[in-house]
All heavy atoms as TSV, in Angstrom:
chain	resi	resn	atom	element	x	y	z
A	1	MET	N	N	99.219	151.397	89.227
A	1	MET	CA	C	100.464	150.802	88.880
A	1	MET	C	C	101.245	150.359	90.156
A	1	MET	O	O	101.780	149.271	90.199
A	1	MET	CB	C	101.288	151.839	88.079
A	1	MET	CG	C	102.643	151.345	87.668
A	1	MET	SD	S	102.459	150.150	86.352
A	1	MET	CE	C	104.122	149.866	85.948
A	2	LYS	N	N	101.216	151.201	91.158
A	2	LYS	CA	C	101.911	150.852	92.411
A	2	LYS	C	C	101.225	149.649	93.088
A	2	LYS	O	O	101.904	148.805	93.685
A	2	LYS	CB	C	101.900	152.019	93.375
A	2	LYS	CG	C	102.885	153.118	93.037
A	2	LYS	CD	C	102.873	154.201	94.094
A	2	LYS	CE	C	103.861	155.275	93.770
A	2	LYS	NZ	N	103.886	156.290	94.807
A	3	LYS	N	N	99.893	149.598	92.956
A	3	LYS	CA	C	99.149	148.529	93.568
A	3	LYS	C	C	99.505	147.180	92.906
A	3	LYS	O	O	99.715	146.150	93.569
A	3	LYS	CB	C	97.651	148.792	93.434
A	3	LYS	CG	C	96.783	147.887	94.255
A	3	LYS	CD	C	95.332	148.386	94.134
A	3	LYS	CE	C	94.436	147.611	95.077
A	3	LYS	NZ	N	93.031	148.048	95.014
A	4	ASN	N	N	99.611	147.192	91.574
A	4	ASN	CA	C	99.992	145.974	90.846
A	4	ASN	C	C	101.421	145.551	91.165
A	4	ASN	O	O	101.699	144.363	91.291
A	4	ASN	CB	C	99.827	146.168	89.359
A	4	ASN	CG	C	98.379	146.210	88.924
A	4	ASN	OD1	O	97.519	145.705	89.643
A	4	ASN	ND2	N	98.097	146.812	87.775
A	5	LEU	N	N	102.286	146.523	91.277
A	5	LEU	CA	C	103.675	146.217	91.625
A	5	LEU	C	C	103.768	145.617	93.020
A	5	LEU	O	O	104.512	144.654	93.251
A	5	LEU	CB	C	104.522	147.476	91.524
A	5	LEU	CG	C	106.015	147.319	91.710
A	5	LEU	CD1	C	106.590	146.363	90.637
A	5	LEU	CD2	C	106.720	148.668	91.667
A	6	ALA	N	N	103.003	146.152	93.946
A	6	ALA	CA	C	103.023	145.666	95.326
A	6	ALA	C	C	102.448	144.248	95.340
A	6	ALA	O	O	102.950	143.371	96.058
A	6	ALA	CB	C	102.202	146.560	96.236
A	7	ARG	N	N	101.385	143.987	94.559
A	7	ARG	CA	C	100.839	142.634	94.513
A	7	ARG	C	C	101.819	141.635	93.909
A	7	ARG	O	O	101.938	140.498	94.359
A	7	ARG	CB	C	99.546	142.648	93.705
A	7	ARG	CG	C	98.376	143.236	94.426
A	7	ARG	CD	C	97.153	143.154	93.577
A	7	ARG	NE	N	95.996	143.748	94.275
A	7	ARG	CZ	C	94.823	143.910	93.746
A	7	ARG	NH1	N	94.602	143.575	92.489
A	7	ARG	NH2	N	93.834	144.472	94.418
A	8	ALA	N	N	102.520	142.042	92.848
A	8	ALA	CA	C	103.483	141.175	92.224
A	8	ALA	C	C	104.623	140.856	93.165
A	8	ALA	O	O	105.110	139.738	93.270
A	8	ALA	CB	C	104.004	141.801	90.951
A	9	ALA	N	N	105.090	141.873	93.909
A	9	ALA	CA	C	106.187	141.662	94.878
A	9	ALA	C	C	105.720	140.746	95.986
A	9	ALA	O	O	106.451	139.831	96.419
A	9	ALA	CB	C	106.659	142.995	95.421
A	10	GLY	N	N	104.491	140.931	96.458
A	10	GLY	CA	C	103.969	140.047	97.523
A	10	GLY	C	C	103.811	138.652	97.057
A	10	GLY	O	O	104.151	137.662	97.763
A	11	ALA	N	N	103.310	138.440	95.815
A	11	ALA	CA	C	103.143	137.110	95.263
A	11	ALA	C	C	104.498	136.422	95.074
A	11	ALA	O	O	104.645	135.228	95.316
A	11	ALA	CB	C	102.390	137.175	93.928
A	12	THR	N	N	105.496	137.206	94.655
A	12	THR	CA	C	106.848	136.628	94.488
A	12	THR	C	C	107.418	136.210	95.837
A	12	THR	O	O	108.007	135.126	95.940
A	12	THR	CB	C	107.761	137.688	93.827
A	12	THR	OG1	O	107.182	138.077	92.586
A	12	THR	CG2	C	109.113	137.115	93.598
A	13	LEU	N	N	107.228	137.015	96.861
A	13	LEU	CA	C	107.709	136.637	98.181
A	13	LEU	C	C	107.029	135.406	98.719
A	13	LEU	O	O	107.645	134.521	99.298
A	13	LEU	CB	C	107.543	137.807	99.154
A	13	LEU	CG	C	108.491	138.993	98.942
A	13	LEU	CD1	C	108.123	140.155	99.879
A	13	LEU	CD2	C	109.924	138.548	99.202
A	14	LEU	N	N	105.691	135.341	98.543
A	14	LEU	CA	C	104.936	134.167	99.014
A	14	LEU	C	C	105.372	132.903	98.244
A	14	LEU	O	O	105.494	131.823	98.832
A	14	LEU	CB	C	103.450	134.371	98.853
A	14	LEU	CG	C	102.829	135.370	99.865
A	14	LEU	CD1	C	101.361	135.574	99.555
A	14	LEU	CD2	C	102.987	134.830	101.285
A	15	ALA	N	N	105.536	133.004	96.938
A	15	ALA	CA	C	105.989	131.856	96.152
A	15	ALA	C	C	107.389	131.420	96.575
A	15	ALA	O	O	107.640	130.210	96.693
A	15	ALA	CB	C	105.934	132.200	94.677
A	16	GLY	N	N	108.256	132.365	96.796
A	16	GLY	CA	C	109.597	132.024	97.262
A	16	GLY	C	C	109.580	131.324	98.613
A	16	GLY	O	O	110.293	130.367	98.848
A	17	ALA	N	N	108.776	131.830	99.515
A	17	ALA	CA	C	108.659	131.231	100.842
A	17	ALA	C	C	108.079	129.818	100.728
A	17	ALA	O	O	108.536	128.897	101.427
A	17	ALA	CB	C	107.800	132.088	101.746
A	18	ALA	N	N	107.101	129.639	99.855
A	18	ALA	CA	C	106.519	128.297	99.676
A	18	ALA	C	C	107.529	127.311	99.107
A	18	ALA	O	O	107.637	126.165	99.535
A	18	ALA	CB	C	105.306	128.395	98.791
A	19	LEU	N	N	108.327	127.750	98.125
A	19	LEU	CA	C	109.349	126.879	97.576
A	19	LEU	C	C	110.437	126.563	98.575
A	19	LEU	O	O	110.905	125.446	98.667
A	19	LEU	CB	C	109.964	127.492	96.352
A	19	LEU	CG	C	109.067	127.553	95.094
A	19	LEU	CD1	C	109.764	128.336	93.983
A	19	LEU	CD2	C	108.732	126.168	94.639
A	20	PHE	N	N	110.852	127.557	99.361
A	20	PHE	CA	C	111.879	127.305	100.373
A	20	PHE	C	C	111.338	126.359	101.432
A	20	PHE	O	O	112.032	125.501	101.928
A	20	PHE	CB	C	112.319	128.614	100.997
A	20	PHE	CG	C	113.417	128.438	102.013
A	20	PHE	CD1	C	114.699	128.136	101.602
A	20	PHE	CD2	C	113.133	128.562	103.361
A	20	PHE	CE1	C	115.694	127.932	102.530
A	20	PHE	CE2	C	114.131	128.398	104.312
A	20	PHE	CZ	C	115.436	128.066	103.882
A	21	GLY	N	N	110.064	126.553	101.806
A	21	GLY	CA	C	109.453	125.685	102.838
A	21	GLY	C	C	109.309	124.275	102.341
A	21	GLY	O	O	109.453	123.318	103.074
A	22	ALA	N	N	108.979	124.104	101.037
A	22	ALA	CA	C	108.867	122.751	100.493
A	22	ALA	C	C	110.210	122.079	100.358
A	22	ALA	O	O	110.303	120.865	100.423
A	22	ALA	CB	C	108.190	122.829	99.103
A	23	ALA	N	N	111.263	122.828	100.153
A	23	ALA	CA	C	112.565	122.259	100.010
A	23	ALA	C	C	113.248	121.983	101.354
A	23	ALA	O	O	114.260	121.239	101.380
A	23	ALA	CB	C	113.440	123.191	99.172
A	24	ALA	N	N	112.735	122.524	102.417
A	24	ALA	CA	C	113.382	122.356	103.727
A	24	ALA	C	C	113.550	120.904	104.147
A	24	ALA	O	O	114.641	120.524	104.624
A	24	ALA	CB	C	112.617	123.145	104.792
A	25	PRO	N	N	112.547	120.004	104.001
A	25	PRO	CA	C	112.768	118.628	104.397
A	25	PRO	C	C	113.866	117.933	103.558
A	25	PRO	O	O	114.611	117.102	104.084
A	25	PRO	CB	C	111.409	117.963	104.172
A	25	PRO	CG	C	110.415	119.059	104.231
A	25	PRO	CD	C	111.142	120.250	103.677
A	26	ALA	N	N	113.922	118.259	102.278
A	26	ALA	CA	C	114.919	117.649	101.446
A	26	ALA	C	C	116.331	118.138	101.795
A	26	ALA	O	O	117.294	117.419	101.722
A	26	ALA	CB	C	114.661	117.935	99.973
A	27	LEU	N	N	116.416	119.387	102.193
A	27	LEU	CA	C	117.742	119.945	102.572
A	27	LEU	C	C	118.200	119.366	103.880
A	27	LEU	O	O	119.427	119.245	104.099
A	27	LEU	CB	C	117.659	121.451	102.671
A	27	LEU	CG	C	117.392	122.194	101.343
A	27	LEU	CD1	C	117.146	123.691	101.584
A	27	LEU	CD2	C	118.517	121.996	100.360
A	28	ALA	N	N	117.307	118.981	104.773
A	28	ALA	CA	C	117.667	118.436	106.065
A	28	ALA	C	C	117.728	116.922	106.059
A	28	ALA	O	O	117.776	116.273	107.122
A	28	ALA	CB	C	116.669	118.918	107.118
A	29	ALA	N	N	117.692	116.268	104.897
A	29	ALA	CA	C	117.591	114.817	104.833
A	29	ALA	C	C	118.920	114.105	105.030
A	29	ALA	O	O	118.968	112.908	104.997
A	29	ALA	CB	C	117.015	114.417	103.471
A	30	ASP	N	N	120.023	114.805	105.193
A	30	ASP	CA	C	121.303	114.182	105.418
A	30	ASP	C	C	121.340	113.658	106.839
A	30	ASP	O	O	121.858	114.268	107.746
A	30	ASP	CB	C	122.447	115.186	105.169
A	30	ASP	CG	C	122.523	115.604	103.730
A	30	ASP	OD1	O	122.127	114.836	102.865
A	30	ASP	OD2	O	123.001	116.728	103.490
A	31	GLY	N	N	120.808	112.453	107.002
A	31	GLY	CA	C	120.718	111.810	108.310
A	31	GLY	C	C	121.993	111.046	108.613
A	31	GLY	O	O	122.894	110.901	107.780
A	32	PRO	N	N	122.025	110.495	109.782
A	32	PRO	CA	C	123.210	109.726	110.233
A	32	PRO	C	C	123.179	108.311	109.651
A	32	PRO	O	O	122.572	107.406	110.218
A	32	PRO	CB	C	123.108	109.715	111.721
A	32	PRO	CG	C	121.632	109.826	112.009
A	32	PRO	CD	C	121.091	110.631	110.859
A	33	GLY	N	N	123.788	108.054	108.548
A	33	GLY	CA	C	123.937	106.704	108.006
A	33	GLY	C	C	122.734	106.186	107.294
A	33	GLY	O	O	121.942	106.931	106.721
A	34	VAL	N	N	122.565	104.864	107.303
A	34	VAL	CA	C	121.525	104.172	106.558
A	34	VAL	C	C	120.312	104.024	107.431
A	34	VAL	O	O	120.365	103.670	108.606
A	34	VAL	CB	C	122.053	102.763	106.156
A	34	VAL	CG1	C	120.968	101.980	105.413
A	34	VAL	CG2	C	123.269	102.883	105.306
A	35	VAL	N	N	119.152	104.242	106.811
A	35	VAL	CA	C	117.877	104.120	107.493
A	35	VAL	C	C	117.324	102.775	107.135
A	35	VAL	O	O	117.172	102.401	105.989
A	35	VAL	CB	C	116.893	105.205	107.054
A	35	VAL	CG1	C	115.563	105.036	107.745
A	35	VAL	CG2	C	117.449	106.562	107.428
A	36	VAL	N	N	116.974	101.954	108.156
A	36	VAL	CA	C	116.422	100.607	107.935
A	36	VAL	C	C	114.899	100.724	107.943
A	36	VAL	O	O	114.294	101.269	108.875
A	36	VAL	CB	C	116.884	99.643	109.022
A	36	VAL	CG1	C	116.236	98.290	108.844
A	36	VAL	CG2	C	118.398	99.571	109.038
A	37	VAL	N	N	114.295	100.223	106.884
A	37	VAL	CA	C	112.825	100.257	106.766
A	37	VAL	C	C	112.300	98.854	106.864
A	37	VAL	O	O	112.820	97.952	106.216
A	37	VAL	CB	C	112.406	100.887	105.413
A	37	VAL	CG1	C	110.898	100.917	105.251
A	37	VAL	CG2	C	112.999	102.288	105.285
A	38	ASP	N	N	111.244	98.654	107.656
A	38	ASP	CA	C	110.666	97.339	107.848
A	38	ASP	C	C	109.893	96.922	106.587
A	38	ASP	O	O	109.477	97.760	105.804
A	38	ASP	CB	C	109.724	97.364	109.062
A	38	ASP	CG	C	109.393	95.998	109.536
A	38	ASP	OD1	O	110.086	95.046	109.120
A	38	ASP	OD2	O	108.443	95.864	110.358
A	39	GLU	N	N	109.662	95.639	106.411
A	39	GLU	CA	C	108.911	95.125	105.291
A	39	GLU	C	C	107.447	95.589	105.405
A	39	GLU	O	O	106.921	95.665	106.537
A	39	GLU	CB	C	108.979	93.620	105.258
A	39	GLU	CG	C	110.336	93.067	104.940
A	39	GLU	CD	C	110.362	91.552	104.855
A	39	GLU	OE1	O	109.274	90.969	104.783
A	39	GLU	OE2	O	111.459	90.982	104.858
A	40	PRO	N	N	106.797	95.843	104.286
A	40	PRO	CA	C	105.384	96.277	104.342
A	40	PRO	C	C	104.477	95.125	104.749
A	40	PRO	O	O	104.770	93.967	104.545
A	40	PRO	CB	C	105.099	96.711	102.909
A	40	PRO	CG	C	106.070	95.965	102.101
A	40	PRO	CD	C	107.276	95.790	102.930
A	41	ASP	N	N	103.345	95.499	105.352
A	41	ASP	CA	C	102.347	94.522	105.747
A	41	ASP	C	C	101.520	94.159	104.495
A	41	ASP	O	O	100.740	94.942	104.010
A	41	ASP	CB	C	101.465	95.107	106.846
A	41	ASP	CG	C	100.377	94.140	107.275
A	41	ASP	OD1	O	100.562	92.913	107.043
A	41	ASP	OD2	O	99.341	94.598	107.817
A	42	THR	N	N	101.704	92.940	104.032
A	42	THR	CA	C	100.957	92.462	102.857
A	42	THR	C	C	99.953	91.394	103.227
A	42	THR	O	O	99.533	90.607	102.379
A	42	THR	CB	C	101.942	91.928	101.809
A	42	THR	OG1	O	102.719	90.860	102.401
A	42	THR	CG2	C	102.861	92.993	101.295
A	43	GLY	N	N	99.491	91.379	104.474
A	43	GLY	CA	C	98.574	90.357	104.903
A	43	GLY	C	C	97.207	90.464	104.285
A	43	GLY	O	O	96.514	89.470	104.104
A	44	GLY	N	N	96.772	91.640	103.936
A	44	GLY	CA	C	95.397	91.833	103.383
A	44	GLY	C	C	95.343	91.825	101.868
A	44	GLY	O	O	94.333	92.201	101.298
A	45	LEU	N	N	96.437	91.444	101.198
A	45	LEU	CA	C	96.460	91.469	99.728
A	45	LEU	C	C	96.053	90.097	99.188
A	45	LEU	O	O	96.820	89.449	98.501
A	45	LEU	CB	C	97.851	91.853	99.247
A	45	LEU	CG	C	98.300	93.284	99.657
A	45	LEU	CD1	C	99.707	93.505	99.172
A	45	LEU	CD2	C	97.370	94.301	99.095
A	46	ASN	N	N	94.849	89.701	99.443
A	46	ASN	CA	C	94.428	88.398	98.972
A	46	ASN	C	C	93.116	88.466	98.211
A	46	ASN	O	O	92.308	87.531	98.207
A	46	ASN	CB	C	94.289	87.399	100.107
A	46	ASN	CG	C	93.394	87.947	101.181
A	46	ASN	OD1	O	92.811	88.993	101.089
A	46	ASN	ND2	N	93.229	87.140	102.273
A	47	ASN	N	N	92.839	89.577	97.545
A	47	ASN	CA	C	91.603	89.692	96.763
A	47	ASN	C	C	91.901	89.393	95.307
A	47	ASN	O	O	93.048	89.140	94.906
A	47	ASN	CB	C	90.929	91.059	96.957
A	47	ASN	CG	C	91.810	92.198	96.481
A	47	ASN	OD1	O	92.699	92.011	95.671
A	47	ASN	ND2	N	91.539	93.382	96.983
A	48	ILE	N	N	90.889	89.483	94.464
A	48	ILE	CA	C	91.001	89.112	93.059
A	48	ILE	C	C	91.952	90.013	92.302
A	48	ILE	O	O	92.577	89.589	91.330
A	48	ILE	CB	C	89.593	89.121	92.401
A	48	ILE	CG1	C	89.632	88.485	91.029
A	48	ILE	CG2	C	89.056	90.544	92.284
A	48	ILE	CD1	C	88.269	88.229	90.411
A	49	TRP	N	N	92.126	91.242	92.729
A	49	TRP	CA	C	92.962	92.158	92.000
A	49	TRP	C	C	94.432	92.102	92.408
A	49	TRP	O	O	95.299	92.559	91.705
A	49	TRP	CB	C	92.476	93.598	92.194
A	49	TRP	CG	C	91.114	93.780	91.594
A	49	TRP	CD1	C	89.935	93.764	92.215
A	49	TRP	CD2	C	90.838	93.910	90.175
A	49	TRP	NE1	N	88.911	93.882	91.319
A	49	TRP	CE2	C	89.452	93.988	90.060
A	49	TRP	CE3	C	91.615	93.969	89.038
A	49	TRP	CZ2	C	88.818	94.169	88.845
A	49	TRP	CZ3	C	90.985	94.141	87.823
A	49	TRP	CH2	C	89.578	94.223	87.744
A	50	THR	N	N	94.740	91.508	93.561
A	50	THR	CA	C	96.160	91.456	94.026
A	50	THR	C	C	96.720	90.064	94.057
A	50	THR	O	O	97.910	89.914	94.220
A	50	THR	CB	C	96.286	92.072	95.414
A	50	THR	OG1	O	95.402	91.355	96.294
A	50	THR	CG2	C	95.898	93.538	95.395
A	51	PHE	N	N	95.934	89.008	93.875
A	51	PHE	CA	C	96.429	87.656	93.800
A	51	PHE	C	C	97.136	87.477	92.489
A	51	PHE	O	O	96.512	87.469	91.415
A	51	PHE	CB	C	95.320	86.619	93.985
A	51	PHE	CG	C	95.738	85.206	93.848
A	51	PHE	CD1	C	96.536	84.668	94.860
A	51	PHE	CD2	C	95.388	84.465	92.765
A	51	PHE	CE1	C	96.940	83.346	94.748
A	51	PHE	CE2	C	95.799	83.121	92.655
A	51	PHE	CZ	C	96.593	82.610	93.646
A	52	ALA	N	N	98.451	87.330	92.486
A	52	ALA	CA	C	99.233	87.320	91.267
A	52	ALA	C	C	100.292	86.208	91.316
A	52	ALA	O	O	101.473	86.467	91.532
A	52	ALA	CB	C	99.909	88.649	91.044
A	53	PRO	N	N	99.870	84.968	91.017
A	53	PRO	CA	C	100.865	83.902	91.048
A	53	PRO	C	C	101.874	83.962	89.920
A	53	PRO	O	O	102.991	83.463	90.035
A	53	PRO	CB	C	99.995	82.604	90.950
A	53	PRO	CG	C	98.800	83.067	90.240
A	53	PRO	CD	C	98.526	84.475	90.701
A	54	LEU	N	N	101.538	84.601	88.813
A	54	LEU	CA	C	102.445	84.696	87.675
A	54	LEU	C	C	103.072	86.094	87.555
A	54	LEU	O	O	103.657	86.421	86.527
A	54	LEU	CB	C	101.700	84.373	86.380
A	54	LEU	CG	C	101.028	82.983	86.337
A	54	LEU	CD1	C	100.242	82.858	85.057
A	54	LEU	CD2	C	102.088	81.907	86.418
A	55	GLY	N	N	102.896	86.927	88.561
A	55	GLY	CA	C	103.389	88.284	88.502
A	55	GLY	C	C	102.376	89.254	87.955
A	55	GLY	O	O	102.590	90.467	88.004
A	56	VAL	N	N	101.279	88.774	87.437
A	56	VAL	CA	C	100.207	89.568	86.911
A	56	VAL	C	C	98.943	89.128	87.597
A	56	VAL	O	O	98.680	87.940	87.712
A	56	VAL	CB	C	100.070	89.386	85.372
A	56	VAL	CG1	C	98.887	90.164	84.840
A	56	VAL	CG2	C	101.324	89.741	84.674
A	57	PRO	N	N	98.118	90.065	88.063
A	57	PRO	CA	C	96.851	89.656	88.711
A	57	PRO	C	C	95.930	89.037	87.698
A	57	PRO	O	O	95.131	89.688	87.046
A	57	PRO	CB	C	96.293	90.973	89.307
A	57	PRO	CG	C	97.012	92.032	88.599
A	57	PRO	CD	C	98.311	91.506	88.136
A	58	VAL	N	N	96.031	87.695	87.496
A	58	VAL	CA	C	95.396	87.001	86.400
A	58	VAL	C	C	93.881	87.117	86.425
A	58	VAL	O	O	93.258	87.468	85.429
A	58	VAL	CB	C	95.820	85.502	86.434
A	58	VAL	CG1	C	95.164	84.724	85.325
A	58	VAL	CG2	C	97.324	85.399	86.346
A	59	LEU	N	N	93.270	86.868	87.581
A	59	LEU	CA	C	91.815	86.901	87.620
A	59	LEU	C	C	91.287	88.303	87.432
A	59	LEU	O	O	90.275	88.498	86.708
A	59	LEU	CB	C	91.347	86.330	88.976
A	59	LEU	CG	C	91.778	84.909	89.227
A	59	LEU	CD1	C	91.381	84.463	90.629
A	59	LEU	CD2	C	91.184	83.939	88.218
A	60	GLY	N	N	91.939	89.269	87.976
A	60	GLY	CA	C	91.522	90.671	87.756
A	60	GLY	C	C	91.717	91.079	86.299
A	60	GLY	O	O	90.917	91.817	85.731
A	61	LEU	N	N	92.799	90.607	85.702
A	61	LEU	CA	C	93.039	90.915	84.289
A	61	LEU	C	C	91.943	90.313	83.402
A	61	LEU	O	O	91.428	90.991	82.509
A	61	LEU	CB	C	94.405	90.363	83.863
A	61	LEU	CG	C	94.786	90.584	82.408
A	61	LEU	CD1	C	94.968	92.086	82.110
A	61	LEU	CD2	C	96.069	89.830	82.104
A	62	ILE	N	N	91.592	89.093	83.657
A	62	ILE	CA	C	90.485	88.448	82.853
A	62	ILE	C	C	89.212	89.184	83.051
A	62	ILE	O	O	88.472	89.466	82.086
A	62	ILE	CB	C	90.366	86.964	83.269
A	62	ILE	CG1	C	91.600	86.172	82.838
A	62	ILE	CG2	C	89.093	86.368	82.662
A	62	ILE	CD1	C	91.653	84.763	83.368
A	63	GLN	N	N	88.879	89.557	84.280
A	63	GLN	CA	C	87.633	90.285	84.526
A	63	GLN	C	C	87.662	91.679	83.830
A	63	GLN	O	O	86.660	92.102	83.271
A	63	GLN	CB	C	87.420	90.448	86.035
A	63	GLN	CG	C	86.132	91.100	86.413
A	63	GLN	CD	C	85.982	91.235	87.905
A	63	GLN	OE1	O	86.911	90.966	88.662
A	63	GLN	NE2	N	84.833	91.651	88.353
A	64	SER	N	N	88.799	92.314	83.842
A	64	SER	CA	C	88.913	93.603	83.236
A	64	SER	C	C	88.790	93.515	81.717
A	64	SER	O	O	88.101	94.332	81.066
A	64	SER	CB	C	90.249	94.259	83.617
A	64	SER	OG	O	90.401	95.493	83.039
A	65	VAL	N	N	89.459	92.552	81.097
A	65	VAL	CA	C	89.427	92.379	79.631
A	65	VAL	C	C	88.018	91.974	79.221
A	65	VAL	O	O	87.574	92.377	78.140
A	65	VAL	CB	C	90.513	91.396	79.185
A	65	VAL	CG1	C	90.329	90.991	77.717
A	65	VAL	CG2	C	91.868	91.987	79.395
A	66	ASN	N	N	87.353	91.186	80.028
A	66	ASN	CA	C	86.003	90.733	79.710
A	66	ASN	C	C	85.034	91.897	79.629
A	66	ASN	O	O	84.056	91.864	78.851
A	66	ASN	CB	C	85.521	89.728	80.770
A	66	ASN	CG	C	84.260	89.038	80.379
A	66	ASN	OD1	O	83.916	88.968	79.211
A	66	ASN	ND2	N	83.556	88.518	81.360
A	67	GLY	N	N	85.247	92.984	80.376
A	67	GLY	CA	C	84.324	94.109	80.377
A	67	GLY	C	C	84.589	95.157	79.281
A	67	GLY	O	O	83.853	96.057	79.101
A	68	VAL	N	N	85.693	94.960	78.545
A	68	VAL	CA	C	86.076	95.962	77.521
A	68	VAL	C	C	85.056	96.095	76.384
A	68	VAL	O	O	84.693	97.206	76.055
A	68	VAL	CB	C	87.480	95.665	76.978
A	68	VAL	CG1	C	87.779	96.493	75.714
A	68	VAL	CG2	C	88.523	95.918	78.052
A	69	PRO	N	N	84.563	95.011	75.753
A	69	PRO	CA	C	83.603	95.205	74.658
A	69	PRO	C	C	82.384	96.008	75.009
A	69	PRO	O	O	81.893	96.811	74.214
A	69	PRO	CB	C	83.240	93.769	74.212
A	69	PRO	CG	C	84.406	92.948	74.699
A	69	PRO	CD	C	84.867	93.619	75.942
A	70	GLY	N	N	81.852	95.830	76.193
A	70	GLY	CA	C	80.695	96.594	76.621
A	70	GLY	C	C	81.001	98.076	76.795
A	70	GLY	O	O	80.080	98.898	76.685
A	71	LYS	N	N	82.227	98.413	77.031
A	71	LYS	CA	C	82.572	99.833	77.223
A	71	LYS	C	C	82.974	100.498	75.936
A	71	LYS	O	O	82.886	101.700	75.794
A	71	LYS	CB	C	83.705	99.931	78.248
A	71	LYS	CG	C	83.306	99.513	79.628
A	71	LYS	CD	C	84.459	99.540	80.614
A	71	LYS	CE	C	84.004	99.034	81.944
A	71	LYS	NZ	N	85.103	98.882	82.878
A	72	LEU	N	N	83.462	99.687	74.964
A	72	LEU	CA	C	83.872	100.243	73.687
A	72	LEU	C	C	82.743	100.394	72.678
A	72	LEU	O	O	82.670	101.337	71.938
A	72	LEU	CB	C	84.970	99.394	73.076
A	72	LEU	CG	C	86.336	99.455	73.764
A	72	LEU	CD1	C	87.306	98.524	73.083
A	72	LEU	CD2	C	86.918	100.844	73.836
A	73	LEU	N	N	81.878	99.361	72.645
A	73	LEU	CA	C	80.791	99.361	71.656
A	73	LEU	C	C	79.590	100.181	72.158
A	73	LEU	O	O	79.248	100.090	73.330
A	73	LEU	CB	C	80.344	97.951	71.380
A	73	LEU	CG	C	81.435	97.016	70.790
A	73	LEU	CD1	C	80.910	95.605	70.687
A	73	LEU	CD2	C	81.904	97.524	69.463
A	74	PRO	N	N	78.978	100.993	71.314
A	74	PRO	CA	C	77.833	101.776	71.744
A	74	PRO	C	C	76.601	100.872	71.921
A	74	PRO	O	O	76.454	99.858	71.293
A	74	PRO	CB	C	77.618	102.763	70.621
A	74	PRO	CG	C	78.207	102.085	69.415
A	74	PRO	CD	C	79.343	101.246	69.936
A	75	SER	N	N	75.748	101.285	72.794
A	75	SER	CA	C	74.504	100.570	73.018
A	75	SER	C	C	73.347	101.333	72.419
A	75	SER	O	O	73.223	102.559	72.626
A	75	SER	CB	C	74.247	100.327	74.493
A	75	SER	OG	O	74.132	101.576	75.181
A	76	TRP	N	N	72.533	100.688	71.622
A	76	TRP	CA	C	71.433	101.351	70.929
A	76	TRP	C	C	70.138	101.115	71.614
A	76	TRP	O	O	69.060	101.314	71.025
A	76	TRP	CB	C	71.391	100.885	69.434
A	76	TRP	CG	C	72.509	101.397	68.657
A	76	TRP	CD1	C	72.673	102.678	68.203
A	76	TRP	CD2	C	73.665	100.681	68.239
A	76	TRP	NE1	N	73.833	102.794	67.530
A	76	TRP	CE2	C	74.469	101.595	67.503
A	76	TRP	CE3	C	74.097	99.377	68.340
A	76	TRP	CZ2	C	75.661	101.234	66.942
A	76	TRP	CZ3	C	75.290	99.011	67.764
A	76	TRP	CH2	C	76.071	99.949	67.089
A	77	SER	N	N	70.095	100.603	72.762
A	77	SER	CA	C	68.843	100.304	73.413
A	77	SER	C	C	68.283	101.468	74.231
A	77	SER	O	O	68.885	102.431	74.445
A	77	SER	CB	C	69.001	99.115	74.329
A	77	SER	OG	O	69.976	99.377	75.306
């Protein structure tokens, strides 16, 4: 009984320390003013899945929808 109680107390302390350690960056996030973030590098986004002239990756969507029947229907061969 004492052994189980000691294990439970130790697990509780470790869990509390882990939660406090995970919360530490959020607690210290009150920085001085506004943080300016640079624009992301989108130079390599020119493949079939990311080319989206209409807001939707059209070619990737067509390719994906085209493969659906083969994945839904069973093959008996």
